[in-house]
C-alpha positions in Angstrom: 21.9 16.7 -98.6 23.1 19.0 -101.5 25.7 21.8 -100.9 23.4 24.3 -101.2 20.6 22.9 -99.2 23.5 22.2 -96.3 24.7 25.9 -96.5 21.4 27.2 -96.5 21.5 26.0 -93.0 24.1 28.0 -92.1 22.6 31.2 -94.0 19.4 30.8 -92.1 21.0 30.3 -88.8 23.1 34.0 -89.4 19.6 35.1 -90.5 18.3 34.3 -87.0 21.1 36.4 -85.7 20.1 39.3 -87.5 16.4 39.7 -87.8 14.1 41.7 -85.7 10.7 39.9 -86.0 10.3 36.8 -83.9 7.7 35.2 -86.3 10.1 35.3 -88.9 13.0 33.5 -86.7 10.6 31.0 -85.6 9.7 30.3 -89.7 13.3 29.8 -90.2 14.0 27.8 -87.4 11.3 25.2 -88.4 12.2 25.2 -92.1 15.7 24.4 -91.0 14.2 21.2 -89.2 11.7 20.3 -91.9 14.6 20.2 -94.3 16.4 17.7 -92.6 13.6 15.7 -91.5 12.6 15.3 -95.2 16.7 14.6 -95.8 16.2 11.8 -93.5 13.5 10.3 -94.8 14.2 10.5 -98.5 18.1 9.8 -98.7 19.7 6.6 -99.4 17.6 3.5 -98.1 18.8 2.0 -94.8 18.3 -1.1 -93.3 18.0 0.6 -89.6 15.3 2.4 -88.5 17.1 5.5 -87.4 16.5 7.7 -90.3 12.9 7.2 -90.3 13.1 7.8 -86.4 14.6 11.0 -87.3 12.9 12.3 -90.3 9.5 11.7 -88.3 11.0 13.4 -85.1 12.4 16.7 -87.0 9.1 17.1 -88.7 7.1 16.9 -86.0 9.7 19.1 -84.7 9.3 21.5 -87.5 5.7 21.7 -87.3 4.8 21.5 -83.4 7.6 23.7 -81.7 7.1 26.7 -84.4 3.1 26.2 -83.7 3.7 26.7 -80.3 6.6 29.7 -80.2 4.2 31.7 -82.7 1.0 31.2 -80.2 3.7 32.7 -77.4 4.3 35.3 -79.8 0.9 36.3 -80.5 -0.1 36.1 -76.7 2.7 39.0 -76.4 2.3 41.1 -79.5 3.5 44.5 -78.5 6.9 43.6 -78.0 9.3 47.1 -77.0 12.7 47.4 -78.9 14.8 45.6 -76.9 18.4 48.1 -76.4 20.4 46.1 -74.6 21.7 43.7 -77.4 24.0 45.0 -80.1 22.5 45.9 -83.3 22.4 43.8 -86.2 25.3 44.6 -87.9 27.0 44.2 -85.1 25.5 41.0 -84.1 26.5 39.6 -87.6 30.1 40.8 -87.3 30.3 38.9 -84.1 28.6 35.6 -85.2 30.7 35.3 -88.3 34.0 36.1 -86.5 33.4 33.8 -83.8 32.0 31.1 -85.9 35.2 31.2 -88.1 37.3 31.0 -85.3 35.8 28.1 -83.7 35.7 26.2 -87.1 39.6 26.7 -87.4 40.2 25.8 -84.2 38.3 22.5 -84.0 40.2 19.5 -85.7 39.0 17.4 -88.4 37.6 14.2 -87.2 37.4 12.5 -90.9 33.9 11.0 -90.2 31.9 13.4 -92.4 32.9 15.2 -95.9 34.7 18.4 -95.4 31.7 20.7 -96.1 29.2 18.9 -94.2 31.5 18.7 -91.3 32.3 22.7 -91.2 28.6 23.2 -91.8 27.7 21.2 -88.7 30.1 23.2 -86.7 29.0 26.3 -87.7 25.3 25.7 -87.3 26.2 24.4 -83.7 28.2 27.3 -82.8 25.7 29.9 -84.2 22.7 28.2 -82.3 24.8 29.0 -79.0 25.8 32.3 -80.4 21.9 33.0 -80.7 21.6 32.2 -77.4 24.3 34.3 -76.3 24.0 37.7 -78.3 20.2 38.0 -78.2 18.2 39.2 -75.3 14.7 38.1 -76.0 14.1 34.5 -74.0 12.4 33.7 -77.3 15.5 34.1 -79.8 17.4 32.5 -76.7 15.2 29.4 -77.1 15.6 29.3 -80.7 19.2 29.1 -80.4 19.1 26.1 -78.4 16.9 24.5 -81.6 19.3 25.6 -84.1 22.2 24.0 -82.2 20.3 20.8 -82.0 19.8 21.1 -85.7 23.7 21.3 -86.0 23.9 18.1 -84.2 21.1 16.3 -86.4 23.4 17.3 -89.4 26.5 15.6 -88.2 24.5 12.9 -87.0 22.2 12.2 -90.5 25.8 12.5 -92.2 27.5 9.9 -90.7 27.4 6.2 -92.4 25.9 4.6 -89.4 23.5 8.0 -88.5 22.6 8.4 -84.6 20.9 5.7 -82.8 17.4 5.8 -82.4 17.2 6.3 -78.8 19.4 9.2 -78.2 17.5 10.9 -81.0 14.4 10.4 -79.0 16.0 11.7 -75.7 17.5 14.9 -77.5 13.8 15.7 -78.7 12.4 15.3 -75.4 15.1 17.5 -73.8 14.5 20.0 -76.2 10.9 20.0 -76.3 11.2 20.4 -72.4 13.4 23.1 -72.6 11.7 24.9 -75.3 8.3 24.5 -74.0 9.6 26.2 -70.4 11.3 29.1 -72.3 8.2 30.1 -73.8 6.0 30.1 -71.0 8.8 32.1 -69.4 9.2 34.6 -72.1 5.3 35.4 -72.1 5.6 35.4 -67.9 8.4 38.1 -68.7 6.4 40.0 -71.0 3.1 39.9 -69.0 5.3 41.3 -66.0 7.6 43.7 -67.6 6.0 44.6 -71.0 9.1 43.0 -72.8 10.8 39.5 -73.7 14.2 41.1 -72.7 15.9 38.8 -70.3 18.2 41.3 -69.4 15.5 43.0 -67.3 16.0 40.1 -64.8 19.1 41.5 -63.9 17.6 44.3 -61.5 15.5 41.7 -59.5 16.5 40.9 -56.1 15.7 38.3 -53.3 
């Protein structure tokens, strides 16, 4: 994977932290998965079936999960502005500061090229930060997908790659998580008129 493509993953992850439109964020995350899938299918041939399995999983995920999430957003189109989260500039500053700090604290393992290792850690951390700093349930689900893409970037860059059964387990878990999150977001919007997860803090038994 070229340096531009690798850092494109980082930039698109940062964009998800900043953008307001849910559809834009969904397309960015889907593009990440498609790019990783194409890389897995087209880079150096291997005797192991793992790259083929990974590529197929990622391309399927990059097509099906965004479609599911876009359907969810269409069912809840009138989204109120979420005032409980920091503004875009503050979110960007928080994300860059935390990601750089964590990247510096994590030691080099020497299994990957320096640029790939930094990018993989960056994408993983940014995915977690998306889930933390964004209040909309849909954005929080996208954060988990971005974090998983960071894991895939590292796995695809290893000489042996990730074992196929681990890849299948990862995608199964994420499909379940995102499907539940999408249904949850639709239900919150139906009841409260917004996908703002902070509104749930006022609920009591």
